[in-house]
Structure formats: structure tokens, C-alpha cells
C-alpha positions in Angstrom: -0.1 -0.1 0.0 1.3 3.4 -0.9 -0.1 6.9 -0.3 0.7 9.8 1.9 1.1 7.7 5.1 2.7 4.9 3.1 5.2 6.3 0.9 6.9 4.2 -1.7 10.4 2.6 -0.6 13.2 5.0 -1.0 14.6 4.8 -4.8 11.5 3.1 -6.3 9.0 6.0 -6.8 9.7 5.6 -10.5 10.1 2.2 -11.2 11.6 2.9 -14.8 14.6 4.5 -13.0 15.4 1.5 -10.7 18.8 0.1 -11.8 17.7 -3.2 -11.3 15.1 -3.1 -14.3 18.0 -3.5 -16.6 17.9 -7.2 -15.8 14.7 -7.4 -18.2 16.5 -5.8 -21.3 16.6 -8.5 -23.9 19.6 -9.7 -25.3 21.0 -12.7 -27.3 17.6 -13.5 -28.8 17.2 -13.6 -32.8 15.2 -11.0 -34.4 11.6 -12.1 -35.5 11.5 -14.1 -38.7 9.3 -11.8 -40.3 9.7 -9.9 -43.8 11.8 -12.4 -45.5 10.9 -13.7 -49.0 10.0 -17.4 -48.6 10.6 -18.0 -52.5 14.2 -16.9 -52.1 15.3 -20.6 -51.4 17.7 -21.9 -53.9 16.5 -25.5 -54.3 13.2 -24.3 -55.1 14.2 -21.7 -57.6 16.4 -24.2 -59.2 13.6 -26.7 -59.6 11.4 -24.2 -61.3 14.1 -23.4 -63.6 14.8 -27.0 -64.6 11.1 -27.2 -65.6 11.2 -24.3 -67.8 8.8 -22.5 -65.4 11.1 -19.3 -65.2 8.2 -17.2 -66.3 6.8 -17.9 -62.9 9.5 -16.5 -60.9 8.2 -13.0 -60.5 4.8 -14.3 -59.2 6.8 -16.6 -56.9 8.6 -13.6 -55.2 5.4 -12.0 -54.8 3.8 -14.8 -53.1 6.9 -15.3 -50.9 7.3 -11.9 -49.8 3.5 -11.9 -48.8 4.0 -15.3 -47.2 6.9 -13.9 -44.9 5.3 -10.6 -44.1 3.9 -10.0 -40.6 0.3 -9.5 -41.8 0.1 -13.1 -43.5 1.9 -14.5 -40.5 -0.9 -13.2 -38.0 -3.6 -14.3 -40.4 -2.0 -17.7 -39.9 -2.1 -17.5 -36.2 -5.6 -16.2 -36.2 -6.8 -19.1 -38.2 -5.1 -21.9 -36.2 -6.1 -20.4 -32.8 -9.6 -19.7 -34.0 -10.6 -23.0 -35.1 -13.8 -23.2 -37.3 -17.0 -23.9 -35.5 -19.9 -25.9 -36.6 -23.6 -24.6 -36.4 -26.1 -27.5 -36.9 -29.4 -25.5 -36.4 -30.5 -21.5 -36.4 -32.1 -20.1 -33.5 -35.5 -21.4 -34.6 -34.4 -24.9 -34.7 -33.8 -25.1 -38.4 -31.1 -27.1 -39.8 -28.1 -25.1 -41.1 -25.3 -27.6 -41.1 -22.9 -24.4 -42.0 -19.2 -24.1 -40.6 -18.0 -20.5 -39.4 -14.5 -19.7 -39.8 -12.4 -16.5 -38.5 -12.0 -14.0 -41.1 -8.0 -14.8 -41.3 -8.9 -18.1 -43.0 -10.9 -16.5 -45.5 -8.0 -13.9 -46.2 -5.7 -17.0 -46.7 -8.1 -18.9 -48.9 -8.6 -15.8 -51.0 -4.8 -15.4 -51.7 -4.4 -19.1 -52.6 -7.5 -19.1 -54.8 -6.6 -15.5 -56.2 -2.9 -16.9 -57.0 -4.4 -19.8 -59.0 -3.1 -22.3 -56.4 -6.4 -24.1 -56.7 -7.2 -24.4 -60.6 -4.7 -22.2 -62.2 -2.8 -25.1 -64.1 -5.8 -26.3 -65.6 -6.7 -23.0 -67.5 -4.9 -21.8 -70.5 -4.1 -18.2 -68.8 -1.8 -19.6 -66.0 1.0 -20.4 -68.2 2.5 -18.8 -71.4 1.2 -20.5 -74.6 4.4 -22.2 -75.2 5.3 -23.4 -71.7 6.7 -26.8 -71.5 4.7 -29.8 -70.6 4.1 -30.0 -66.8 5.6 -26.5 -66.3 2.2 -25.1 -65.2 1.9 -28.1 -62.4 5.6 -27.3 -61.2 4.9 -23.7 -60.9 1.5 -24.3 -59.1 3.6 -26.5 -56.8 6.2 -23.9 -56.2 3.5 -21.4 -55.4 1.8 -23.9 -53.1 5.1 -24.5 -51.3 5.8 -20.6 -50.6 2.2 -19.5 -49.6 1.5 -22.7 -47.4 4.4 -21.4 -45.4 1.7 -19.5 -43.7 -0.7 -22.1 -42.4 -1.4 -25.3 -43.9 -5.0 -25.9 -42.8 -6.3 -24.1 -45.4 -4.2 -25.9 -48.1 -6.5 -28.9 -47.7 -9.4 -27.3 -49.6 -7.1 -25.6 -52.2 -5.5 -29.0 -52.8 -8.5 -30.9 -53.2 -10.1 -28.3 -55.6 -7.0 -28.6 -57.6 -6.8 -32.5 -57.4 -10.7 -32.9 -58.6 -10.3 -31.7 -61.9 -8.8 -34.8 -63.7 -11.4 -37.1 -62.0 -14.1 -34.8 -62.9 -13.2 -35.2 -66.4 -14.2 -38.5 -66.5 -17.6 -37.3 -66.9 -17.5 -34.4 -69.6 -20.8 -33.2 -69.3 -20.1 -32.6 -65.3 -16.9 -31.3 -66.0 -18.2 -28.5 -68.3 -20.8 -27.3 -65.9 -18.6 -27.5 -62.9 -15.0 -26.7 -64.1 -15.2 -23.0 -64.7 -16.0 -22.4 -61.1 -13.5 -24.8 -59.8 -10.7 -23.2 -61.7 -11.9 -19.7 -61.1 -9.6 -17.3 -59.1 -12.6 -15.8 -57.5 -12.9 -17.4 -53.8 -16.5 -17.0 -52.5 -17.4 -18.9 -49.1 -21.3 -18.3 -49.3 -23.3 -21.4 -49.8 -25.2 -21.0 -53.0 -26.1 -22.9 -56.3 -22.8 -23.3 -58.3 -24.0 -21.6 -61.3 -24.7 -18.3 -59.2 -21.1 -18.3 -57.7 -18.0 -16.7 -59.3 -15.8 -19.3 -57.5 -16.1 -23.0 -56.4 -14.2 -25.3 -53.7 -14.3 -29.0 -53.4 -14.0 -31.4 -50.9 -13.7 -35.4 -50.7 -15.6 -38.1 -48.5 -14.3 -41.6 -48.9 -13.5 -43.2 -45.7 -16.1 -44.8 -43.4 -15.8 -45.8 -39.6 -16.1 -49.6 -40.4 -13.3 -49.4 -43.1 -10.9 -46.6 -43.1 -8.7 -47.2 -45.9 -10.5 -50.0 -46.9 -12.7 -48.0 -49.1 -14.2 -51.3 -50.9 -15.7 -51.9 -47.2 -17.9 -48.8 -47.7 -21.7 -49.4 -46.8 -23.0 -46.0 -48.1 -25.5 -46.8 -50.9 -26.4 -45.1 -54.2 -29.7 -45.7 -56.1 -30.7 -44.3 -59.4 -33.4 -41.9 -59.8 -35.8 -41.6 -62.8 -34.3 -38.3 -63.4 -30.9 -39.4 -64.2 -29.5 -38.6 -60.6 -28.4 -40.8 -58.0 -29.4 -40.9 -54.3 -27.0 -41.4 -51.6 -27.7 -42.9 -48.1 -24.9 -43.5 -45.5 -22.3 -42.0 -43.0 -18.9 -40.8 -43.9 -16.4 -40.9 -41.0 -14.0 -38.2 -42.6 -15.2 -35.6 -45.0 -12.2 -33.1 -45.6 -13.4 -29.6 -46.0 -17.1 -29.9 -45.3 -18.0 -26.2 -46.1 -16.9 -27.1 -49.8 -19.6 -26.4 -52.5 -19.1 -30.0 -54.1 -17.6 -33.2 -53.2 -16.4 -36.5 -54.6 -18.0 -39.4 -52.7 -17.6 -43.2 -53.1 -20.6 -45.4 -52.5 -21.9 -48.7 -53.5 -24.2 -48.7 -56.7 -25.7 -52.1 -58.0 -22.7 -52.5 -60.1 -20.3 -51.9 -57.1 -18.4 -49.0 -55.6 -18.8 -46.0 -57.7 -17.6 -42.2 -57.6 -20.1 -39.6 -57.4 -20.3 -35.8 -57.6 -22.5 -34.4 -54.4 -23.1 -30.6 -54.1 -23.8 -29.0 -50.9 -26.5 -27.0 -52.7 -28.8 -28.1 -55.4 -29.7 -26.2 -58.5 -32.9 -25.0 -57.3 -31.2 -23.3 -54.5 -32.3 -26.0 -51.8 -29.9 -27.4 -49.6 -28.7 -31.0 -50.3 -29.7 -33.7 -47.8 -26.4 -33.5 -46.1 -26.2 -33.4 -42.5 -22.6 -32.2 -40.7 -22.8 -34.4 -37.6 -19.8 -33.1 -35.7 -16.2 -31.6 -36.4 -13.2 -33.6 -35.8 -11.0 -32.5 -32.8 -7.6 -32.9 -34.4 -3.9 -32.8 -33.2 -3.2 -30.1 -35.8 -4.6 -29.0 -39.1 -6.8 -26.8 -36.9 -7.7 -24.1 -39.3 -9.2 -26.4 -41.4 -12.7 -28.4 -40.7 -12.8 -32.0 -41.1 -16.4 -33.7 -40.1 -18.5 -36.6 -40.1 -21.5 -36.4 -42.4 -24.6 -38.3 -43.0 -26.5 -38.5 -46.4 -30.1 -39.4 -46.3 -31.2 -39.5 -50.1 -28.5 -36.7 -51.2 -28.7 -36.0 -54.7 -25.5 -36.8 -56.8 -24.1 -37.3 -60.0 -22.2 -40.5 -61.3 -18.7 -39.6 -62.4 -16.6 -42.2 -64.3 -18.0 -46.0 -64.9 -20.7 -47.6 -62.5 -18.6 -50.0 -60.3 -15.3 -48.3 -61.1 -15.1 -45.7 -58.3 -11.7 -46.2 -57.0 -10.1 -46.2 -60.5 -12.1 -42.9 -60.9 -11.4 -41.2 -57.8 -7.8 -42.3 -57.9 -6.9 -39.3 -60.4 -7.9 -37.3 -57.6 -5.8 -39.1 -54.9 -2.8 -38.8 -57.1 -2.8 -35.3 -57.2 -3.4 -35.0 -53.4 -0.5 -37.5 -52.7 1.8 -35.0 -54.4 0.6 -32.3 -52.4 1.4 -34.4 -49.1 4.8 -34.6 -50.4 5.0 -30.9 -51.2 3.4 -30.3 -47.6 6.0 -32.4 -45.9 8.8 -30.7 -47.7 7.3 -26.9 -47.0 6.9 -27.9 -43.4 10.2 -29.4 -43.2 11.7 -26.2 -44.8 9.7 -23.8 -42.6 11.1 -25.4 -39.3 14.5 -25.8 -40.4 14.4 -22.0 -41.6 13.3 -21.2 -38.0 16.2 -23.3 -36.6 18.9 -21.8 -39.1 17.6 -18.2 -38.3 18.0 -18.7 -34.7 21.3 -20.4 -34.7 22.7 -17.5 -36.9 21.9 -15.0 -34.0 21.9 -16.8 -30.7 25.2 -17.1 -29.0 26.3 -19.6 -26.2 29.5 -20.3 -24.8 31.3 -17.2 -26.5 30.1 -18.4 -30.1 27.1 -18.0 -32.2 25.2 -21.3 -32.3 26.1 -21.9 -36.0 29.6 -21.7 -35.7 29.7 -24.5 -33.0 30.4 -28.0 -35.0 27.6 -30.1 -33.4 25.0 -27.6 -34.1 26.5 -26.9 -37.7 26.3 -30.6 -38.4 22.7 -30.9 -37.3 21.5 -27.7 -39.1 23.5 -28.7 -42.4 21.9 -32.4 -42.0 18.4 -31.1 -41.7 19.2 -28.6 -44.7 20.3 -31.7 -47.0 17.2 -33.2 -46.0 15.1 -30.6 -46.8 16.8 -29.9 -50.1 16.1 -33.5 -51.2 12.5 -33.3 -50.1 11.9 -30.1 -52.1 13.7 -31.3 -55.3 11.7 -34.7 -55.2 8.2 -32.7 -54.6 9.1 -30.6 -57.7 9.9 -33.6 -59.9 6.7 -35.2 -58.9 4.5 -32.3 -59.9 6.5 -32.3 -63.2 5.9 -35.8 -63.7 2.3 -35.5 -62.7 1.6 -32.4 -65.2 3.3 -34.2 -68.0 1.4 -37.3 -67.4 -1.7 -35.2 -67.5 -0.5 -33.8 -71.0 -0.4 -37.5 -72.2 3.5 -38.4 -71.4 3.2 -42.2 -70.9 6.6 -42.7 -69.2 5.9 -39.8 -66.8 2.8 -41.5 -66.2 4.5 -44.8 -65.3 7.0 -43.0 -63.3 4.6 -41.0 -61.2 2.5 -44.3 -60.7 5.5 -45.7 -58.6 7.4 -42.5 -57.3 4.3 -40.9 -55.9 3.5 -43.7 -53.4 7.3 -44.1 -52.8 7.9 -40.5 -52.1 4.5 -39.9 -50.2 5.6 -42.8 -47.7 9.1 -41.6 -46.9 9.2 -37.8 -47.0 6.1 -37.6 -44.7 7.8 -39.9 -42.2 11.2 -37.9 -42.2 9.2 -34.8 -42.0 8.1 -35.5 -38.5 11.5 -36.3 -37.5 13.1 -33.4 -38.9 10.6 -30.8 -37.6 11.1 -32.3 -34.1 15.0 -31.8 -34.7 14.4 -28.2 -35.6 12.2 -27.5 -32.8 15.1 -28.7 -30.4 17.6 -26.6 -32.2 15.6 -23.4 -30.8 15.5 -24.9 -27.5 12.8 -24.0 -24.9 11.6 -21.0 -27.1 10.7 -23.7 -29.8 8.5 -25.6 -27.5 6.5 -22.4 -26.9 3.6 -21.7 -29.1 4.6 -18.1 -29.9 7.7 -19.3 -31.9 5.2 -21.3 -34.5 6.9 -24.4 -34.4 4.6 -26.4 -32.0 1.9 -25.5 -34.9 4.6 -27.2 -37.6 5.0 -30.2 -35.3 1.3 -31.1 -34.9 0.9 -30.6 -38.7 3.8 -32.9 -39.8 2.1 -36.2 -39.0 -0.9 -35.3 -41.0 0.9 -35.9 -44.5 1.5 -39.7 -43.6 -1.9 -40.2 -42.6 -3.9 -38.3 -45.0 -4.5 -40.2 -48.3 -3.5 -43.3 -47.1 -0.9 -44.0 -44.1 2.5 -45.4 -44.6 1.5 -49.1 -44.9 -1.1 -48.3 -47.4 1.6 -46.4 -49.6 4.3 -49.3 -49.3 1.6 -51.9 -50.5 0.5 -49.7 -53.2 4.5 -49.3 -54.3 4.3 -53.3 -54.5 0.9 -53.3 -56.4 2.3 -50.9 -58.6 5.4 -52.7 -59.5 3.6 -55.9 -59.9 0.5 -54.9 -61.8 1.6 -52.1 -64.0 4.1 -53.4 -66.5 7.1 -50.8 -67.0 6.8 -48.7 -63.6 9.9 -50.7 -62.2 12.0 -50.0 -65.6 10.9 -46.4 -65.9 11.9 -45.8 -62.2 15.2 -47.4 -62.6 16.0 -45.5 -65.8 15.2 -42.3 -63.9 17.8 -43.2 -61.0 20.1 -44.4 -63.8 20.4 -40.9 -65.1 23.0 -40.1 -62.2 25.0 -43.4 -63.1 28.7 -42.7 -62.5 28.1 -39.4 -60.5 28.9 -41.1 -57.2 30.1 -44.8 -56.4 27.9 -44.8 -53.0 24.9 -44.1 -55.1 26.0 -46.8 -58.0 26.3 -49.2 -55.0 22.6 -48.3 -53.5 21.3 -48.8 -56.8 22.6 -52.2 -57.3 21.4 -53.2 -53.9 17.9 -51.9 -54.8 18.0 -54.1 -58.1 18.8 -57.1 -55.9 15.8 -56.2 -53.5 13.4 -55.6 -56.5 14.2 -58.7 -58.0 13.6 -60.9 -54.5 9.8 -61.8 -54.3 10.4 -63.6 -51.2 8.6 -62.1 -48.0 8.1 -58.9 -50.2 5.1 -57.5 -48.0 7.2 -58.0 -44.7 10.1 -56.2 -46.8 7.8 -53.4 -48.1 8.9 -50.4 -45.9 12.5 -51.4 -46.5 12.0 -51.6 -50.3 10.1 -48.4 -50.4 12.6 -46.3 -48.1 15.5 -47.5 -50.2 13.8 -46.4 -53.3 13.0 -43.2 -51.9 16.6 -42.5 -50.7 18.3 -43.6 -54.1 15.5 -41.5 -56.0 16.4 -38.6 -54.0 20.0 -39.3 -54.2 19.9 -39.6 -58.0 18.0 -35.9 -58.1 20.8 -34.6 -55.9 23.8 -35.8 -57.6 22.2 -34.4 -61.0 20.9 -31.1 -59.8 22.4 -30.0 -56.4 25.8 -28.6 -55.5 28.5 -31.4 -54.8 28.3 -30.7 -50.9 24.8 -31.5 -50.8 24.8 -34.6 -52.9 27.8 -35.8 -51.0 26.1 -35.3 -47.5 23.3 -37.2 -48.9 25.2 -40.2 -50.3 27.3 -40.5 -47.0 24.3 -40.9 -44.8 21.1 -41.7 -46.5 21.9 -44.5 -48.8 22.0 -47.4 -46.0 18.4 -47.3 -45.6 17.9 -44.0 -44.0 19.6 -42.2 -41.6 17.6 -42.4 -38.2 19.2 -39.4 -36.3 20.2 -36.2 -37.5 23.7 -34.5 -37.1 25.9 -37.5 -38.3 27.5 -36.1 -41.4 31.0 -37.2 -41.5 33.9 -34.8 -40.9 35.1 -32.9 -44.0 31.4 -31.9 -45.5 31.0 -28.4 -46.8 28.6 -27.5 -44.4 28.9 -23.9 -45.3 27.8 -24.3 -48.6 24.7 -26.5 -47.6 23.9 -24.0 -44.8 24.1 -21.1 -47.3 21.2 -22.5 -49.3 19.1 -22.9 -46.3 19.3 -20.0 -44.0 16.7 -17.2 -44.9 17.8 -13.7 -45.5 15.5 -11.2 -43.3 14.9 -7.8 -44.3 
């Protein structure tokens, strides 16, 4: 108590003047990682150049500067800390089944869609008329990589809107009706008939509680109606982005599992018979809603041949799996950028952290991992784009390389983000750093679109059932033959593993991991600076490096880290 009868202690009448307060002056802390150009990442720019997508670099830097700015980072924080809310009814008791989002989520979505990251590559205006085959999809992948450094939850509907187009084109009449809205650069979150909206988003509802990844166990039924539509009844355990305008759904038709297009709002402006039962309370990906949904004679249109639902929707799944690899790469890159930035400014024991050999080894190792992920992600985007343009070799390569990469990079991302968080220490464990959000996000990519065992079994299925895939894959890694003896030896081991058919399912993860390490090594030997390729070949070609920070002495860590440390300001 202070006052006329209780004066303040001597020397403390003005706390600002007390000498002791100098203990609270902040020193030896890095400046905020803000106002940096996320696109100024050499492995990303190199990959864009290799795909002949140099025409996109100016736009990439625009997105990079926006993603690294304080405003966009605040949007990301707001969207993550204010997750969507489900409103099942209005105040009069009428069903609404709507999802409310924080305004920052809509800012993120509007930027993504406006930049063409949802539908751009499917339009003639996204790339120059003389653009190389696949270049538009590499450009879009690079833009997605850069902009989603803000917040990855909103990337889910962006990814699915991009991915729905090749599946939808199995039904040309439907594609003509829906594609203009799906490839639009206008974001409109209002629920309305698709013909009344300037832009649309798409989601997916495949899995059910009794089957999970075994979608052939689905019990949702589809029966034909007299007007040519179908009526769907059933329950979906996971519906991604339930506020979307339209979904691809799997249901059991008389001829078997079939793919359907199911809109939220019907052409006559009435709501379709879809109930959002609850939103999932997820580990991460909090800005994005995932829900359980119920259909009760919901109106839908068939996409593709009846009974061939998996074959139809797999066109969408391939594209979203590529985005899982991009997501793993960008999440790892974002975490490693934080770690490198921290180490470049923080001092301990008389030296900056980045100058201390043990920390240098860890950071360079993480940077090598990140470069390998990024290079592989862009290679897959190129293969996907070229396959869409009719390149059969690239289709075969993607058929095998996509599940290989999806399995391995998503596993490695979780470990890499954890290591980067540790580099920042206690501050990295605090929510304000942004790293806990990345750590919660990282496991999603290995689960979404099929977890690890689903991927490695798909690798075996592709190798056995799709003639030419193994040969094309080995031809690809063979482009680096003679570039590094360790890689050549690993390729020889891989050939023996692929030729051995004993207990192959039991060995599926080993085979897939070796394929991924060899493919990434091949790409780095061909395209990365020698120190990066050397670091990879020295540590990854024995089945995978379990721990980071084990680069052998003599590695040129200065070159490796120079490509990974973000430039601020």
C-alpha cells in the first residue's frame, strides 16, 4: 500500500529509473523471422528453372514476400488459434449445417485461390502458350510450397479443388458445368448454387468408420433416380473441408463401388440432404474443418463408370498425394528456416550456435534433408503435369514414385521438424514460436490419402500390376549413374531387393525407403551442388539415417547451410 501515509520505498518512486530493471532488457535473442522472401530458397528456384517455368519466378517472389510478411503470419496464427465452429441449427431450430471460420482463414483462402493455386494449371491463362509440358504444375507446386508457409490447414481445400479436375473430366458433361467455377480465381465462401457463384471449392468424402483406408468396405449406398441423378444414403467418418461447394464421394451402386459428385446446394437453391454431425477435434490442421457427415437420399451425379469408383477417384488421390509430399517438404523447410535463423543469431559459450560444430552438423543435415524433399516434390509435380499432357513414361514414373515419395518424405518430415524445434530449445517448444504448430501439422501428411502401410503396399501393387513402372523408375535413377560410387552401389542393392519376391510384403517398407533414398540421391547428384549430394550419399543410402547430425567430417557445411538460411529484411 502506498499513499501519504505509506510512501514508496526509497529509490522506487519511479520503477523505470530503478537500476535493477535493466535485468529485463532482452539480449542474445534472434530478431523475429518476419519480412523475409520465402521464395528465396535456391533448391526451389533451381527446380522451377529445370522445369522451364522461369516465367513464374516474379509471381513466386510476390507470394514469397507476402507469405513472409507480418500480416500473413498473423492471419495464420489467427486461423489456427480460432478454429472453425459448426452450427447445426439456427435459433428457430431449422437445420443449418454450416461451418463458421475466422476472417483470417478467408484471407488465406482468397490469396491462394486468387493466385491460381487451386485451379490455375488447368486453365490456358496460368502459363504462357509456349510453356513446356508439366511446367504449369511445377509452377503451381512452387507457389503452393511458398504460400503455405503461412498456414497449411487452408491448403487442404486448395489441394482438393486442384485435384478434383482430372477425376471430374471422366464425365465431360459434368466437367463442363463445374470446371469453370473450380478453376476460377475468385473465392466465395457463401453457400449457393454453383451457377450463381464466381468461384467454387471441392472436398472429398471417402472413408467410413468400419473401413478406413479399405474403401471397398464402404456401406453408403447409391440408387438411381428417375431423372438420371442418384440418391446417396450413408455415413462418412471423414469428410475433408465440409464447407466446400461440391464433393467427390464413393458409394455402393448396384454394379459396385462408384464415384459420385455431390453438391452442398442443389440447382434449385435448396440444400442437399447432407448433415454435418460433428467436427473432428484434431491434433493439428486446426484451421481446416474435418467432419462426420450423414447422407439421407442426398442427390448426386455419377462420375466415371459404375462399379469403377476407385479407378475414377484415384486421379484425384494421385494429385493430393503429390501435395502431401509438397506439404512435408514445405513444413520441414519452414521449421529448418526457423532453426537456421535462430542459430545464426543466438550465442552460447562465446560463439554463435551456427559456428559450433555439433550444431552446424545438425543444421546442415536438416538442410540436406529439406533440399532432397523439395527437389523430389518438384520432380513429382513435373511428372504429374506431363502425365496429364499424355506423357506415358511420366505416368508410369509417377505411378511408382508418388507412393514411394509420399511414404518416405512424410515420415522424415516428422523427425526433421522435431529436430528443428530442438535446435531452437525451450523457445521452440512455446506456441508463440510457431514451431509447435508445424510439429502438430507434420504427421498429417503420412496419414492423409493413405498411411505408411497403404503407400508401401501400393508401391508393390504398382510394381507387379503396372508393367513398365519398375523399368522407368530405374531408368530415372540411372540418369545419375557414375556420378557417385555410393549411389551406384545403392542402386545395385535396390535392383536385388526388387528382384527378390520372397516375403515381399514384410520387406515393403525397407524396399520403399531404399527406393526413396536412391531417387532423392539421384536427383541431388544430378542437380544439387556437390556438397549437398555428397552429404546425402554419405548418410542416406544405407536404408535411411535415423538421427540427424551425423554428417561425416569434411562435409562442406558452409555451402549446404548457405542455401538454407533465410535472409531477413
